[in-house]
N, CA and C of each residue as an Amber inpcrd file, in Angstrom:
protein
   648
   0.8500000  -1.2000000   0.0000000   0.0000000   0.0000000   0.0000000
   0.8820000   1.2460000   0.0000000   0.7130000   2.1310000  -0.9870000
   1.5400000   3.3320000  -1.0490000   1.2840000   4.2250000   0.1550000
   2.3220000   4.9440000   0.5510000   2.2120000   5.8480000   1.6890000
   2.5550000   7.2650000   1.2450000   2.2180000   8.2300000   2.1080000
   2.5930000   9.6210000   1.8890000   2.0600000  10.1740000   0.5710000
   0.8600000   9.8130000   0.2340000   0.2290000  10.3850000  -0.9530000
  -0.2580000  11.7870000  -0.6090000   0.0670000  12.7920000  -1.4210000
  -0.3810000  14.1570000  -1.1240000  -1.9020000  14.2330000  -1.0270000
  -2.3740000  15.0820000  -0.1400000  -3.8110000  15.2100000   0.0600000
  -4.5520000  15.6080000  -1.2190000  -4.0370000  16.5610000  -2.0370000
  -4.7490000  16.8870000  -3.2830000  -4.9060000  15.6690000  -4.1980000
  -3.8800000  14.8280000  -4.2450000  -3.9750000  13.6100000  -5.0550000
  -5.0450000  12.6900000  -4.4950000  -5.0340000  12.5070000  -3.1890000
  -6.0280000  11.6410000  -2.5550000  -7.4400000  12.1590000  -2.8060000
  -7.6080000  13.4730000  -2.8090000  -8.9280000  14.0610000  -3.0480000
  -9.3920000  13.8510000  -4.4890000  -8.4370000  13.7080000  -5.4090000
  -8.8140000  13.5160000  -6.8190000  -9.1400000  12.0660000  -7.1580000
  -8.6360000  11.1260000  -6.3880000  -8.8440000   9.7160000  -6.7250000
 -10.3270000   9.3330000  -6.8290000 -11.1850000   9.7840000  -5.9060000
 -12.6130000   9.4450000  -6.0720000 -13.2260000  10.0480000  -7.3300000
 -12.7010000  11.2050000  -7.7610000 -13.2060000  11.8290000  -8.9890000
 -12.8110000  10.9720000 -10.1890000 -11.5630000  10.5160000 -10.1900000
 -11.1280000   9.6150000 -11.2640000 -11.9760000   8.3450000 -11.2580000
 -12.2350000   7.8330000 -10.0690000 -13.0030000   6.5990000  -9.9450000
 -14.4070000   6.7790000 -10.5260000 -15.0330000   7.8970000 -10.2190000
 -16.3770000   8.1660000 -10.7350000 -16.3680000   8.2310000 -12.2620000
 -15.3350000   8.8670000 -12.8230000 -15.2460000   8.9390000 -14.2900000
 -15.0080000   7.5610000 -14.8940000 -14.2420000   6.7260000 -14.2180000
 -14.0150000   5.3590000 -14.7020000 -15.3120000   4.5600000 -14.7020000
 -16.1310000   4.7420000 -13.6730000 -17.4210000   4.0520000 -13.6310000
 -18.2980000   4.4880000 -14.8020000 -18.3050000   5.7980000 -15.0640000
 -19.1010000   6.3100000 -16.1880000 -18.5860000   5.7490000 -17.5120000
 -17.2500000   5.7040000 -17.6350000 -16.6610000   5.1750000 -18.8710000
 -17.0310000   3.7090000 -19.0590000 -17.0230000   2.9590000 -17.9650000
 -17.3980000   1.5580000 -18.0480000 -18.8450000   1.3910000 -18.4830000
 -19.7370000   2.2230000 -17.9590000 -21.1380000   2.1570000 -18.3450000
 -21.3380000   2.5540000 -19.8040000 -20.4260000   3.3900000 -20.3040000
 -20.4990000   3.8050000 -21.7070000 -19.8940000   2.7670000 -22.6400000
 -19.3110000   1.7200000 -22.0630000 -18.7330000   0.6580000 -22.8690000
 -17.2940000   0.8760000 -23.2690000 -16.6380000   1.8660000 -22.6820000
 -15.2400000   2.1520000 -23.0310000 -14.3020000   1.1710000 -22.3300000
 -13.3220000   0.6760000 -23.0770000 -12.3400000  -0.2430000 -22.4900000
 -11.1580000   0.5200000 -21.9100000 -10.8600000   1.6830000 -22.4960000
  -9.7380000   2.4960000 -22.0350000 -10.1910000   3.9500000 -21.8830000
  -9.5100000   4.6780000 -21.0270000  -9.7760000   6.1000000 -20.8660000
  -8.4310000   6.8080000 -20.7750000  -8.3230000   7.9430000 -21.4260000
  -7.0480000   8.6510000 -21.4880000  -6.8160000   9.4980000 -20.2490000
  -5.5600000   9.8480000 -20.0250000  -5.2340000  10.7310000 -18.9100000
  -5.8440000  12.1130000 -19.1310000  -5.9770000  12.5090000 -20.4050000
  -6.5930000  13.8080000 -20.7000000  -8.0570000  13.8180000 -20.2610000
  -8.7640000  12.7190000 -20.5300000 -10.1710000  12.6390000 -20.1510000
 -10.3310000  12.6020000 -18.6390000  -9.4890000  11.8430000 -17.9670000
  -9.5270000  11.7980000 -16.5100000  -9.1920000  13.1680000 -15.9320000
  -8.2370000  13.8370000 -16.5630000  -7.8380000  15.1600000 -16.0970000
  -8.9620000  16.1700000 -16.2160000  -9.7240000  16.0860000 -17.2960000
 -10.8380000  17.0160000 -17.4610000 -11.8710000  16.8270000 -16.3570000
 -12.0620000  15.6030000 -15.9270000 -13.0550000  15.3480000 -14.8830000
 -12.6470000  15.9660000 -13.5550000 -11.3320000  16.0720000 -13.3340000
 -10.8290000  16.6110000 -12.0690000 -10.2840000  18.0230000 -12.2000000
 -10.2780000  18.5580000 -13.4150000  -9.7810000  19.9170000 -13.6240000
  -8.2760000  20.0470000 -13.5270000  -7.5550000  18.9960000 -13.9470000
  -6.0890000  19.0240000 -13.9040000  -5.5520000  18.5580000 -15.2480000
  -4.3010000  18.9180000 -15.5830000  -3.7160000  18.4840000 -16.8580000
  -3.3710000  16.9910000 -16.8410000  -3.2140000  16.3870000 -18.0180000
  -2.8860000  14.9600000 -18.1090000  -1.6330000  14.5790000 -17.3290000
  -0.6440000  15.4740000 -17.3070000   0.5950000  15.1680000 -16.5870000
   0.3220000  14.9670000 -15.1010000  -0.6200000  15.7210000 -14.5500000
  -0.9440000  15.5740000 -13.1270000  -1.6440000  14.2470000 -12.8710000
  -2.4830000  13.8240000 -13.8120000  -3.1480000  12.5300000 -13.6830000
  -2.1030000  11.4150000 -13.6280000  -1.1500000  11.4740000 -14.5330000
  -0.1080000  10.4340000 -14.5550000   0.7140000  10.4580000 -13.2730000
   0.9770000  11.6520000 -12.7630000   1.7230000  11.7560000 -11.5070000
   0.9060000  11.1920000 -10.3490000  -0.3940000  11.5020000 -10.3460000
  -1.2620000  10.9860000  -9.2780000  -1.2340000   9.4620000  -9.2510000
  -1.3470000   8.8510000 -10.4120000  -1.3910000   7.3890000 -10.4570000
  -0.0290000   6.7570000 -10.2400000   1.0260000   7.5520000 -10.3800000
   2.3610000   7.0060000 -10.1120000   2.5120000   6.6610000  -8.6380000
   1.7860000   7.3690000  -7.7710000   1.8300000   7.0430000  -6.3400000
   1.2220000   5.6680000  -6.0700000   0.3680000   5.2190000  -6.9790000
  -0.2780000   3.9210000  -6.8330000   0.3770000   2.8690000  -7.7310000
   1.4990000   3.2700000  -8.3670000   2.2180000   2.3830000  -9.2850000
   1.3360000   1.9350000 -10.4470000   0.4810000   2.8390000 -10.9170000
  -0.3980000   2.5410000 -12.0430000   0.0440000   3.3410000 -13.2640000
   0.2300000   2.6440000 -14.3770000   0.6550000   3.2930000 -15.6100000
  -0.3070000   2.9340000 -16.7360000  -0.5830000   3.9300000 -17.5750000
  -1.4180000   3.6810000 -18.7400000  -0.5760000   3.2270000 -19.9220000
  -1.2530000   2.8310000 -20.9850000  -0.5560000   2.4220000 -22.2140000
  -0.3970000   3.6430000 -23.1040000   0.8320000   3.9370000 -23.5310000
   1.0580000   5.1080000 -24.3870000   0.1480000   5.0830000 -25.6130000
  -0.5130000   6.2000000 -25.8570000  -1.3860000   6.3070000 -27.0140000
  -2.7260000   5.6160000 -26.8530000  -2.9220000   4.9330000 -25.7500000
  -4.1820000   4.1960000 -25.5250000  -4.8880000   4.6990000 -24.2760000
  -4.1560000   4.7230000 -23.1690000  -4.7280000   5.1950000 -21.9120000
  -4.7390000   4.1220000 -20.8430000  -5.6190000   4.2960000 -19.8890000
  -5.7220000   3.3710000 -18.7560000  -6.8680000   2.3850000 -18.9990000
  -6.6150000   1.1280000 -18.6600000  -7.6580000   0.1180000 -18.8070000
  -8.7350000   0.3670000 -17.7530000  -9.9520000   0.5900000 -18.1740000
 -11.0220000   1.0140000 -17.2880000 -11.3110000   0.0090000 -16.1650000
 -11.6090000  -1.2630000 -16.4710000 -11.9500000  -2.1850000 -15.3740000
 -10.8080000  -2.3810000 -14.3800000  -9.5860000  -2.4990000 -14.8880000
  -8.4450000  -2.7650000 -14.0130000  -8.1670000  -1.5880000 -13.0860000
  -8.1940000  -0.3670000 -13.6370000  -7.8980000   0.8020000 -12.8130000
  -9.0290000   1.0600000 -11.8140000 -10.2760000   0.8670000 -12.2510000
 -11.3960000   1.0470000 -11.3270000 -11.2950000   0.0490000 -10.1780000
 -10.9350000  -1.1760000 -10.4890000 -10.7900000  -2.2010000  -9.4480000
  -9.6730000  -1.8360000  -8.4770000  -8.5700000  -1.3120000  -9.0100000
  -7.4480000  -0.9340000  -8.1500000  -7.8480000   0.2150000  -7.2240000
  -8.5770000   1.1890000  -7.7480000  -9.0130000   2.3100000  -6.9210000
 -10.0120000   1.8550000  -5.8630000 -10.8790000   0.9330000  -6.2260000
 -11.8300000   0.3930000  -5.2410000 -11.0850000  -0.2280000  -4.0700000
 -10.0420000  -0.9680000  -4.3860000  -9.2600000  -1.6220000  -3.3390000
  -8.4990000  -0.5960000  -2.5160000  -7.8570000   0.3570000  -3.1880000
  -7.0490000   1.3490000  -2.4970000  -7.8900000   2.2430000  -1.6030000
  -9.0510000   2.6660000  -2.0980000  -9.9150000   3.5680000  -1.3400000
 -10.7910000   2.8280000  -0.3320000 -10.7040000   1.5150000  -0.3250000
 -11.4830000   0.7390000   0.6280000 -12.9580000   0.6560000   0.2840000
 -13.2880000   0.7820000  -0.9940000 -14.6850000   0.7890000  -1.3980000
 -15.2650000  -0.6110000  -1.5230000 -14.3960000  -1.6070000  -1.5430000
 -14.8920000  -2.9810000  -1.6980000 -15.4520000  -3.5180000  -0.3880000
 -15.0940000  -2.8980000   0.7180000 -15.5770000  -3.3480000   2.0190000
 -16.6260000  -2.3810000   2.5330000 -17.8090000  -2.8880000   2.8080000
 -18.8780000  -2.0450000   3.3390000 -18.4940000  -1.5220000   4.7160000
 -18.7460000  -0.2460000   4.9400000 -18.4050000   0.3900000   6.2150000
 -19.6630000   0.9980000   6.8140000 -19.9250000   0.6430000   8.0670000
 -21.0800000   1.1900000   8.7580000 -20.7060000   2.4960000   9.4490000
 -21.6660000   3.4130000   9.5050000 -21.4530000   4.7020000  10.1600000
 -22.6840000   5.0560000  10.9720000 -22.4650000   5.8810000  11.9940000
 -23.5750000   6.4370000  12.7570000 -23.6300000   7.9330000  12.4880000
 -24.8200000   8.4940000  12.6060000 -25.0050000   9.9270000  12.3780000
 -25.7100000  10.5260000  13.5900000 -25.1450000  11.6080000  14.1070000
 -25.7230000  12.3050000  15.2590000 -26.1640000  13.6980000  14.8360000
 -27.4390000  13.9940000  15.0720000 -27.9850000  15.2960000  14.7110000
 -28.8750000  15.1970000  13.4870000 -30.1540000  14.8360000  13.6910000
 -31.0310000  14.5710000  12.5550000 -31.8970000  15.7870000  12.2480000
 -31.2200000  16.9030000  11.9290000 -31.9180000  18.0830000  11.4280000
 -32.0650000  17.9540000   9.9210000 -32.2430000  19.0790000   9.2430000
 -32.4210000  19.0380000   7.7910000 -31.2090000  18.4330000   7.0840000
 -30.0040000  18.8690000   7.4830000 -28.7980000  18.3440000   6.8590000
 -28.6150000  16.8690000   7.1960000 -28.8220000  16.5210000   8.4490000
 -28.6680000  15.1340000   8.8540000 -29.6210000  14.2210000   8.0970000
 -30.8600000  14.6480000   7.9360000 -31.8300000  13.8520000   7.1860000
 -31.3900000  13.6910000   5.7340000 -30.9120000  14.7940000   5.1430000
 -30.4810000  14.7370000   3.7480000 -29.3400000  13.7390000   3.5690000
 -28.3910000  13.7470000   4.4930000 -27.2800000  12.8040000   4.3990000
 -27.7710000  11.3740000   4.6280000 -28.6670000  11.1990000   5.5770000
 -29.1770000   9.8610000   5.8640000 -29.9180000   9.2790000   4.6710000
 -30.5390000  10.1340000   3.8740000 -31.3270000   9.6690000   2.7300000
 -30.5690000   9.7050000   1.4110000 -29.3260000  10.2000000   1.4360000
 -28.5670000  10.3180000   0.1900000 -28.2890000   8.9350000  -0.3990000
 -28.6960000   8.6860000  -1.6410000 -28.5580000   7.3370000  -2.2110000
 -27.1800000   7.0010000  -2.7570000 -26.2770000   7.9870000  -2.7960000
 -24.9840000   7.7440000  -3.4220000 -23.9280000   7.1160000  -2.5330000
 -24.1360000   7.1000000  -1.2020000 -23.1090000   6.5820000  -0.3010000
 -22.8220000   5.0850000  -0.4690000 -23.8320000   4.2250000  -0.6210000
 -23.5380000   2.7870000  -0.7280000 -22.5710000   2.4330000  -1.8510000
 -22.5960000   3.1970000  -2.9440000 -21.6680000   2.9200000  -4.0420000
 -20.2220000   3.0920000  -3.6120000 -20.0070000   3.8570000  -2.5460000
 -18.6630000   4.0710000  -2.0180000 -18.4510000   3.3030000  -0.7200000
 -19.3080000   2.3290000  -0.4860000 -19.1180000   1.4350000   0.6530000
 -19.5740000   1.9810000   1.9880000 -20.2690000   3.1350000   2.0020000
 -20.6890000   3.7360000   3.2660000 -22.1750000   3.4920000   3.5090000
 -22.4880000   2.9900000   4.7000000 -23.8730000   2.7350000   5.0740000
 -24.1340000   3.3820000   6.4330000 -24.9980000   4.3940000   6.4480000
 -25.3890000   5.0320000   7.7070000 -26.4650000   4.1550000   8.3230000
 -26.1190000   3.4730000   9.4070000 -27.0030000   2.4310000   9.9350000
 -27.8100000   2.8670000  11.1570000 -27.3340000   3.8770000  11.8890000
 -28.0470000   4.3080000  13.0880000 -28.0450000   5.8350000  13.1490000
 -29.2070000   6.4010000  13.5490000 -29.3550000   7.8480000  13.6640000
 -29.6320000   8.2140000  15.1180000 -28.9760000   9.2980000  15.5770000
 -29.1280000   9.7290000  16.9660000 -29.5330000  11.1910000  17.0380000
 -30.3490000  11.5120000  18.0170000 -30.7140000  12.8980000  18.2840000
 -31.2550000  12.9690000  19.7110000 -31.1760000  14.1470000  20.3100000
 -31.6840000  14.3150000  21.6690000 -32.9970000  15.0740000  21.7300000
 -33.5060000  15.4690000  20.5630000 -34.7810000  16.1880000  20.5280000
 -35.9160000  15.1850000  20.7430000 -36.6930000  15.3410000  21.8320000
 -37.7900000  14.3970000  22.1010000 -38.7910000  14.3000000  20.9550000
 -38.9350000  15.3820000  20.1850000 -39.8780000  15.3640000  19.0680000
 -39.3600000  14.5380000  17.8960000 -38.0360000  14.2840000  17.8700000
 -37.4520000  13.5100000  16.7720000 -37.2270000  12.0480000  17.1560000
 -36.8970000  11.8090000  18.4240000 -36.6400000  10.4350000  18.8730000
 -37.8790000   9.5780000  18.6250000 -37.6600000   8.4410000  17.9940000
 -38.7560000   7.5420000  17.6620000 -39.2450000   7.6770000  16.2370000
 -38.9120000   8.8100000  15.5840000 -39.2790000   8.9740000  14.1810000
 -38.4190000   8.0580000  13.3090000 -38.9090000   7.7840000  12.1100000
 -38.1470000   6.9730000  11.1640000 -37.6860000   7.8220000   9.9970000
 -36.4410000   7.6140000   9.6070000 -35.8620000   8.2880000   8.4480000
 -35.2120000   7.2140000   7.5830000 -35.7810000   6.9870000   6.4250000
 -35.2350000   5.9710000   5.5500000 -35.2170000   4.5840000   6.1750000
 -36.2320000   4.2820000   6.9800000 -36.3150000   2.9670000   7.5960000
 -35.5000000   2.8060000   8.8600000 -34.8700000   3.8900000   9.3230000
 -34.0780000   3.8380000  10.5540000 -34.7360000   4.7030000  11.6190000
 -34.9090000   4.1330000  12.7930000 -35.5410000   4.8500000  13.8910000
 -34.5140000   5.7150000  14.6200000 -34.8570000   6.9760000  14.8380000
 -33.9580000   7.8810000  15.5680000 -33.9900000   7.5110000  17.0460000
 -32.7960000   7.3350000  17.6260000 -32.7110000   6.9770000  19.0440000
 -31.8870000   8.0250000  19.7960000 -32.0150000   8.0930000  21.1220000
 -31.3090000   9.1240000  21.8980000 -29.7890000   8.9970000  21.8000000
 -29.1210000  10.1400000  21.8290000 -27.6550000  10.1620000  21.7470000
 -27.0360000   9.3720000  22.8920000 -27.7140000   9.3280000  24.0320000
 -27.1740000   8.6020000  25.1750000 -26.9650000   7.1210000  24.9230000
 -27.6170000   6.5740000  23.9100000 -27.4660000   5.1600000  23.5890000
 -26.3790000   4.9130000  22.5450000 -25.7230000   5.9930000  22.0940000
 -24.7540000   5.8620000  21.0100000 -23.5580000   4.9930000  21.3960000
 -23.0240000   5.1810000  22.5910000 -21.8310000   4.4470000  22.9980000
 -22.0270000   2.9480000  22.9350000 -23.1190000   2.4630000  23.5080000
 -23.3930000   1.0250000  23.5080000 -23.5700000   0.4990000  22.0930000
 -24.2660000   1.2690000  21.2570000 -24.5140000   0.8430000  19.8840000
 -23.2210000   0.7480000  19.0910000 -22.3860000   1.7710000  19.2070000
 -21.1150000   1.7910000  18.4700000 -20.2080000   0.6470000  18.9110000
 -20.1340000   0.4350000  20.2150000 -19.2660000  -0.6380000  20.7150000
 -19.7910000  -2.0110000  20.3050000 -21.0940000  -2.2000000  20.3880000
 -21.6670000  -3.5100000  20.0750000 -21.4750000  -3.8590000  18.6040000
 -21.6430000  -2.8710000  17.7250000 -21.5440000  -3.1270000  16.2840000
 -20.1510000  -2.8600000  15.7400000 -19.2490000  -2.4010000  16.6190000
 -17.8640000  -2.1190000  16.2350000 -17.8030000  -1.1520000  15.0510000
 -18.5860000  -0.0890000  15.1550000 -18.6140000   0.9380000  14.1120000
 -17.4430000   1.8820000  14.3040000 -16.8290000   2.2880000  13.2040000
 -15.6220000   3.1230000  13.2820000 -15.7840000   4.5010000  12.6460000
 -16.9390000   4.7820000  12.0420000 -17.1480000   6.0780000  11.3850000
 -18.3350000   6.7870000  12.0150000 -18.1350000   8.0610000  12.3640000
 -19.2090000   8.8670000  12.9200000 -19.4080000  10.1350000  12.1070000
 -20.6510000  10.5350000  11.9270000 -20.9860000  11.7590000  11.1930000
 -21.6980000  12.7020000  12.1590000 -21.2040000  13.9310000  12.2480000
 -21.7810000  14.9080000  13.1780000 -22.4520000  16.0290000  12.3900000
 -23.7530000  16.1770000  12.5910000 -24.5060000  17.2700000  11.9720000
 -25.3270000  17.9860000  13.0450000 -24.7590000  18.0560000  14.2330000
 -25.4240000  18.6970000  15.3650000 -25.1430000  20.2030000  15.3760000
 -25.8440000  20.9710000  16.2250000 -25.4500000  22.3640000  16.4420000
 -24.0310000  22.4220000  17.0080000 -23.3430000  23.5300000  16.7750000
 -21.9540000  23.6790000  17.2130000 -21.7940000  23.4950000  18.7140000
 -22.7850000  23.9350000  19.4810000 -22.6630000  23.9310000  20.9410000
 -22.4860000  22.5330000  21.5250000 -22.9730000  21.5220000  20.8350000
 -22.8820000  20.1560000  21.3800000 -21.9700000  19.2500000  20.5630000
 -21.3410000  19.7910000  19.5230000 -20.5280000  18.9610000  18.6340000
 -19.3560000  18.3020000  19.3550000 -18.6650000  19.0450000  20.2130000
 -17.5210000  18.4700000  20.9210000 -17.9720000  17.3560000  21.8630000
 -19.0790000  17.5760000  22.5390000 -19.6100000  16.5590000  23.4500000
 -19.9410000  15.2750000  22.6890000 -20.5350000  15.4270000  21.5190000
 -20.8660000  14.2620000  20.6990000 -19.5940000  13.5820000  20.1970000
 -18.6220000  14.3880000  19.7850000 -17.3590000  13.8270000  19.3240000
 -16.6730000  13.0420000  20.4430000 -16.6990000  13.5810000  21.6520000
 -16.0960000  12.8790000  22.7940000 -16.7580000  11.5200000  23.0080000
 -18.0880000  11.4930000  22.8990000 -18.8160000  10.2350000  23.0830000
 -18.4770000   9.2420000  21.9770000 -18.3180000   9.7460000  20.7670000
 -17.9580000   8.8700000  19.6540000 -16.5750000   8.2610000  19.8640000
 -15.6340000   9.1100000  20.2230000 -14.2580000   8.6440000  20.4180000
 -14.1980000   7.6250000  21.5510000 -14.8930000   7.9070000  22.6370000
 -14.8960000   6.9860000  23.7750000 -15.4650000   5.6230000  23.3980000
 -16.4170000   5.6280000  22.4620000 -17.0470000   4.3780000  22.0400000
 -16.2170000   3.6040000  21.0240000 -15.1880000   4.2740000  20.4550000
 -14.3270000   3.5750000  19.5090000 -14.3230000   4.0990000  18.0930000
 -15.0310000   5.2060000  17.8510000 -15.0250000   5.8100000  16.5160000
 -13.6090000   6.2950000  16.1980000 -13.1510000   6.0080000  14.9570000
 -11.8020000   6.3900000  14.5490000 -11.7700000   7.4150000  13.4190000
 -12.9240000   7.6950000  12.8250000 -12.9880000   8.6960000  11.7550000
 -14.2970000   9.4580000  11.9090000 -14.2030000  10.7920000  11.9320000
 -15.3820000  11.6360000  12.1190000 -15.5290000  12.5780000  10.9280000
 -16.7200000  12.5780000  10.3630000 -17.0690000  13.5220000   9.2980000
 -17.8810000  14.6150000   9.9630000 -17.2740000  15.7700000  10.1450000
 -17.8660000  16.8220000  10.9600000 -18.4600000  17.9380000  10.1060000
 -19.7860000  18.0820000  10.1780000 -20.4810000  19.1550000   9.4680000
 -20.8450000  20.3050000  10.4030000 -20.5870000  20.1530000  11.6860000
 -20.8900000  21.2210000  12.6340000 -19.8500000  22.3370000  12.5010000
 -20.2620000  23.5970000  12.5790000 -19.3090000  24.7180000  12.4680000
 -18.5240000  24.8920000  13.7600000 -17.7710000  23.8580000  14.1070000
 -17.0290000  23.8460000  15.3640000 -15.8030000  22.9600000  15.2110000
 -14.6220000  23.4820000  15.5440000 -13.4060000  22.6740000  15.5190000
 -13.4630000  21.6550000  16.6450000 -13.0420000  20.4510000  16.3540000
 -13.1070000  19.3750000  17.3320000 -11.7250000  19.0210000  17.8450000
 -11.6430000  18.7340000  19.1160000 -10.4000000  18.2440000  19.7060000
 -10.5430000  16.7360000  19.9170000  -9.6730000  15.9840000  19.2380000
  -9.7380000  14.5260000  19.3160000  -8.3210000  13.9790000  19.4760000
  -8.1850000  12.7400000  19.9360000  -6.8490000  12.1270000  20.0460000
  -6.1720000  12.0150000  18.6830000  -4.8790000  11.8380000  18.7150000
  -4.1050000  11.7940000  17.4830000  -4.4410000  10.6390000  16.5660000
  -5.0290000   9.5860000  17.0970000  -5.3430000   8.4310000  16.2580000
  -6.7540000   8.4910000  15.6740000  -7.4250000   9.6270000  15.8380000
  -8.7680000   9.8110000  15.2800000  -8.6880000  10.8360000  14.1590000
  -9.2020000  10.4790000  12.9810000  -9.1760000  11.3760000  11.8230000
 -10.4750000  12.1690000  11.7580000 -10.3570000  13.4740000  11.5560000
 -11.5310000  14.3400000  11.4380000 -11.5120000  15.0210000  10.0750000
 -12.6190000  14.9060000   9.3460000 -12.8070000  15.6190000   8.0800000
 -13.8790000  16.6720000   8.3080000 -13.4720000  17.9410000   8.2610000
 -14.3990000  19.0410000   8.5120000 -15.0380000  19.5280000   7.2210000
 -16.3390000  19.7510000   7.2810000 -17.0770000  20.3300000   6.1580000
 -17.7730000  21.5890000   6.6780000 -17.1560000  22.7350000   6.4790000
 -17.7280000  24.0010000   6.9560000 -18.5100000  24.6330000   5.8050000
 -19.7980000  24.3740000   5.7620000 -20.6150000  24.8390000   4.6490000
 -20.7080000  26.3570000   4.6010000 -20.7470000  26.9910000   5.7770000
 -20.8250000  28.4470000   5.8080000 -19.5510000  29.0680000   5.2420000
 -18.4030000  28.4930000   5.5850000 -17.1340000  29.0150000   5.0730000
 -17.0550000  28.8360000   3.5610000 -17.5200000  27.6810000   3.0630000
 -17.5090000  27.4500000   1.6180000 -18.4170000  28.4480000   0.9100000
 -19.5480000  28.7570000   1.5300000 -20.4550000  29.7360000   0.9420000
 -19.8140000  31.1130000   0.9090000 -19.0520000  31.4530000   1.9540000
 -18.3690000  32.7500000   1.9880000 -17.3380000  32.8460000   0.8660000
 -16.6220000  31.7550000   0.6330000 -15.6360000  31.7390000  -0.4550000
 -16.3410000  31.9040000  -1.7940000 -17.4490000  31.1930000  -1.9720000
 -18.2140000  31.2990000  -3.2100000 -18.7110000  32.7220000  -3.4100000
 -19.2030000  33.3240000  -2.3300000 -19.6930000  34.6970000  -2.4040000
 -18.5820000  35.6570000  -2.7980000 -17.3860000  35.4220000  -2.2370000
 -16.2410000  36.2720000  -2.5640000 -15.9390000  36.2160000  -4.0570000
 -15.9380000  35.0100000  -4.6150000 -15.6240000  34.8690000  -6.0400000
 -16.6760000  35.5460000  -6.9010000 -17.9280000  35.4670000  -6.4920000
 -18.9900000  36.1260000  -7.2440000 -18.7880000  37.6380000  -7.2120000
 -18.4100000  38.1570000  -6.0430000 -18.2090000  39.5980000  -5.9110000
 -17.0380000  40.1060000  -6.7310000 -16.0590000  39.2160000  -7.0020000
 -14.8850000  39.6210000  -7.7700000 -15.1490000  39.6590000  -9.2660000
 -16.2640000  39.0660000  -9.6730000 -16.5600000  39.0430000 -11.1040000
 -16.9410000  40.4360000 -11.5870000 -16.4640000  40.7750000 -12.7530000
 -16.8210000  42.0590000 -13.3440000 -18.0580000  41.8500000 -14.2120000
 -19.1530000  42.3960000 -13.7720000 -20.3950000  42.2280000 -14.4980000
 -20.5540000  43.4100000 -15.4550000 -20.5940000  43.1030000 -16.7400000
 -20.7300000  44.1280000 -17.7600000 -22.2120000  44.3060000 -18.0630000
 -22.7540000  45.4950000 -17.8390000 -24.1920000  45.6920000 -18.1060000
 -24.4900000  45.5520000 -19.5790000 -25.6630000  44.9930000 -19.8540000
 -26.0690000  44.8390000 -21.2470000 -26.3660000  46.2080000 -21.8500000
 -26.0090000  46.3240000 -23.1340000 -26.2660000  47.6060000 -23.8110000
 -27.7510000  47.6990000 -24.1550000 -28.2440000  48.9140000 -24.0470000
 -29.6250000  49.1580000 -24.4100000 -29.7710000  48.9840000 -25.9210000
 -30.8680000  48.3700000 -26.3570000 -31.0810000  48.2230000 -27.8200000
 -31.1970000  49.5840000 -28.4780000 -30.6650000  49.6620000 -29.7020000
 -30.6810000  50.9340000 -30.4510000 -32.0930000  51.2960000 -30.8680000
């Protein structure tokens, strides 16, 4: 297993994988580095460099074999093994993630939902009953779940993260607008939607909008 892969490269691998799946459905046997690069917004040379970390090489003038490379990425990214996850905080965002149909294709299955709102506990979302956060530790330990998703308000995110870590969670996908303090052996992926929106807004403001000319 290759080590020390740059984070930008790691972030592009799922994009390449998605394009390979599309190519396979289209009946293509090979896909070029240029085509893969367009899907990720990088030049062909960067695609070849990215795959060099995985010791994968295409055929000159032909490209990468679609089934073989897709299979290698599935193995490398751990997509061949189904992974169970728990989700804490079943608000609008939490519900949307719980119902998102695209996760199983990447081996992720959100199996248990937690919330402390009495009006939500007992409700069903996608066939899963929402249960109190206080029961999370026992559930995680019993099922040996290693992935936790946090979509709670910021004020309780750290408390939820602490409970997840204590129960054995090793990777947290954090959507709460709150930095989390976790042990060194726990990986946290932060998704700050408000910050991303601010960046998007900034780029829009930088655009020079040319007013349309009045018709003669």
